[in-house]
C-alpha positions as a Markdown table, in Angstrom:
| # | Residue | x | y | z |
|---|---|---|---|---|
| 1 | Unk | 2.9 | -20.8 | 7.0 |
| 2 | Unk | 0.9 | -17.8 | 7.9 |
| 3 | Unk | -2.2 | -17.2 | 10.0 |
| 4 | Unk | -5.2 | -16.1 | 8.1 |
| 5 | Unk | -8.0 | -14.3 | 9.9 |
| 6 | Unk | -7.3 | -13.2 | 13.5 |
| 7 | Unk | -10.1 | -12.6 | 16.0 |
| 8 | Unk | -9.6 | -9.7 | 18.4 |
| 9 | Unk | -9.1 | -10.9 | 21.9 |
| 10 | Unk | -7.9 | -14.4 | 20.9 |
| 11 | Unk | -4.6 | -13.2 | 19.6 |
| 12 | Unk | -1.9 | -11.1 | 21.1 |
| 13 | Unk | 1.4 | -10.0 | 19.6 |
| 14 | Unk | 3.3 | -11.9 | 22.4 |
| 15 | Unk | 1.7 | -15.3 | 21.5 |
| 16 | Unk | 2.0 | -16.5 | 17.9 |
| 17 | Unk | -0.8 | -18.9 | 16.9 |
| 18 | Unk | -0.8 | -20.7 | 13.6 |
| 19 | Unk | -4.4 | -22.1 | 13.7 |
| 20 | Unk | -6.9 | -20.0 | 11.8 |
| 21 | Unk | -9.8 | -18.5 | 13.8 |
| 22 | Unk | -12.9 | -16.8 | 12.6 |
| 23 | Unk | -12.4 | -13.4 | 11.2 |
| 24 | Unk | -14.1 | -10.3 | 12.8 |
| 25 | Unk | -16.8 | -8.7 | 10.7 |
| 26 | Unk | -15.3 | -6.0 | 8.7 |
| 27 | Unk | -16.8 | -3.4 | 6.3 |
| 28 | Unk | -14.1 | -3.9 | 3.8 |
| 29 | Unk | -12.7 | -7.0 | 2.2 |
| 30 | Unk | -9.8 | -7.2 | 4.6 |
| 31 | Unk | -8.2 | -10.1 | 6.5 |
| 32 | Unk | -5.6 | -10.0 | 9.2 |
| 33 | Unk | -2.6 | -12.2 | 8.5 |
| 34 | Unk | 0.4 | -13.2 | 10.7 |
| 35 | Unk | 3.7 | -13.7 | 8.8 |
| 36 | Unk | 6.0 | -16.5 | 9.8 |
| 37 | Unk | 9.4 | -17.3 | 8.4 |
| 38 | Unk | 12.2 | -15.2 | 6.9 |
| 39 | Unk | 11.4 | -15.4 | 3.1 |
| 40 | Unk | 10.2 | -11.8 | 2.9 |
| 41 | Unk | 12.8 | -10.1 | 5.0 |
| 42 | Unk | 13.6 | -7.2 | 5.2 |
| 43 | Unk | 10.2 | -6.1 | 3.8 |
| 44 | Unk | 8.2 | -8.3 | 6.2 |
| 45 | Unk | 9.7 | -10.2 | 9.1 |
| 46 | Unk | 8.6 | -13.2 | 11.2 |
| 47 | Unk | 5.9 | -12.1 | 13.6 |
| 48 | Unk | 4.7 | -9.1 | 11.5 |
| 49 | Unk | 0.9 | -8.7 | 11.4 |
| 50 | Unk | -0.5 | -7.3 | 8.1 |
| 51 | Unk | -3.9 | -6.5 | 6.5 |
| 52 | Unk | -4.6 | -8.2 | 3.2 |
| 53 | Unk | -7.2 | -6.9 | 0.7 |
| 54 | Unk | -9.1 | -9.5 | -1.2 |
| 55 | Unk | -10.4 | -8.2 | -4.4 |
| 56 | Unk | -9.9 | -4.6 | -5.4 |
| 57 | Unk | -7.4 | -3.7 | -8.2 |
| 58 | Unk | -5.7 | -6.3 | -10.3 |
| 59 | Unk | -2.4 | -7.7 | -9.1 |
| 60 | Unk | 0.6 | -6.0 | -10.6 |
| 61 | Unk | 4.3 | -7.0 | -10.7 |
| 62 | Unk | 6.0 | -5.8 | -7.5 |
| 63 | Unk | 2.9 | -6.2 | -5.3 |
| 64 | Unk | 3.3 | -8.2 | -2.0 |
| 65 | Unk | 0.5 | -10.8 | -2.1 |
| 66 | Unk | -0.8 | -13.9 | -0.3 |
| 67 | Unk | -1.1 | -16.9 | -2.5 |
| 68 | Unk | -1.4 | -20.6 | -2.8 |
| 69 | Unk | 1.0 | -22.6 | -5.0 |
| 70 | Unk | -0.8 | -25.0 | -7.4 |
| 71 | Unk | 1.7 | -27.7 | -6.4 |
| 72 | Unk | 1.1 | -27.1 | -2.7 |
| 73 | Unk | -2.5 | -26.1 | -2.2 |
| 74 | Unk | -2.2 | -26.6 | 1.6 |
| 75 | Unk | 0.5 | -23.8 | 1.9 |
| 76 | Unk | -0.6 | -20.2 | 2.1 |
| 77 | Unk | 2.3 | -17.9 | 1.5 |
| 78 | Unk | 3.3 | -14.2 | 1.5 |
| 79 | Unk | 5.5 | -13.4 | -1.5 |
| 80 | Unk | 6.1 | -10.7 | -4.1 |
| 81 | Unk | 4.3 | -11.0 | -7.5 |
| 82 | Unk | 6.9 | -11.1 | -10.3 |
| 83 | Unk | 5.0 | -11.8 | -13.5 |
| 84 | Unk | 1.8 | -13.5 | -14.7 |
| 85 | Unk | 2.3 | -17.1 | -15.9 |
| 86 | Unk | -0.3 | -19.6 | -17.2 |
| 87 | Unk | -3.3 | -17.9 | -15.6 |
| 88 | Unk | -1.5 | -17.5 | -12.3 |
| 89 | Unk | 1.6 | -15.7 | -10.9 |
| 90 | Unk | 5.3 | -16.3 | -10.6 |
| 91 | Unk | 6.2 | -15.3 | -7.0 |
| 92 | Unk | 9.5 | -14.5 | -5.3 |
| 93 | Unk | 10.5 | -13.9 | -1.8 |
| 94 | Unk | 12.5 | -10.7 | -1.0 |
| 95 | Unk | 15.2 | -12.8 | 0.9 |
| 96 | Unk | 17.2 | -14.3 | -1.9 |
| 97 | Unk | 18.7 | -16.9 | 0.4 |
| 98 | Unk | 15.4 | -18.6 | 1.0 |
| 99 | Unk | 14.0 | -20.5 | -2.1 |
| 100 | Unk | 10.5 | -21.4 | -1.0 |
| 101 | Unk | 9.0 | -19.5 | -3.8 |
| 102 | Unk | 8.1 | -20.2 | -7.5 |
| 103 | Unk | 11.6 | -21.5 | -8.0 |
| 104 | Unk | 10.6 | -24.5 | -5.9 |
| 105 | Unk | 6.8 | -24.7 | -6.2 |
| 106 | Unk | 6.0 | -23.2 | -9.6 |
| 107 | Unk | 2.9 | -21.0 | -10.5 |
| 108 | Unk | 0.7 | -19.7 | -7.7 |
| 109 | Unk | -2.9 | -18.3 | -7.5 |
| 110 | Unk | -3.1 | -14.9 | -5.7 |
| 111 | Unk | -5.6 | -14.7 | -2.9 |
| 112 | Unk | -5.1 | -11.1 | -1.9 |
| 113 | Unk | -2.7 | -8.1 | -1.7 |
| 114 | Unk | -0.9 | -7.0 | 1.4 |
| 115 | Unk | -1.7 | -3.3 | 2.0 |
| 116 | Unk | -0.4 | -2.4 | 5.4 |
| 117 | Unk | 1.6 | -3.8 | 8.3 |
| 118 | Unk | -0.1 | -2.9 | 11.6 |
| 119 | Unk | 2.2 | -4.6 | 14.1 |
| 120 | Unk | 4.9 | -4.3 | 15.4 |
| 121 | Unk | 6.1 | -1.5 | 13.0 |
| 122 | Unk | 2.9 | 0.1 | 11.5 |
| 123 | Unk | 3.3 | 1.3 | 8.0 |
| 124 | Unk | 2.3 | 0.7 | 4.3 |
| 125 | Unk | 3.8 | -2.2 | 2.4 |
| 126 | Unk | 4.4 | -0.5 | -0.9 |
| 127 | Unk | 4.9 | -2.4 | -4.2 |
| 128 | Unk | 8.4 | -2.5 | -5.5 |
| 129 | Unk | 9.2 | -2.3 | -9.2 |
| 130 | Unk | 11.0 | -5.4 | -10.4 |
């Protein structure tokens, strides 16, 4: 589970909340997302805060994305896009030991693309060729 939309002043890196709060007004189609769980390690780790771009360029294989599995519409996940399938995407985590990806839940609908990690280790989250 990840936190989508973090309001400044209501979230601190020392306190991990999992309830969504209203997003700040941004000029760009960006959302702040808090990563929980080990499925994207070592690329993203539990507690990393990232910015997600909704819209923009098309999703490509290798992009790190946020998505919703069709079989689990209540679960928002951060995974790597592998290939387009049936109008959606087949997703995989970077940690091969964790199987909470398309192997377990099937096709997903991409909601946005992770573009940068801003806490605790600021830096871009580049796509990785598969």
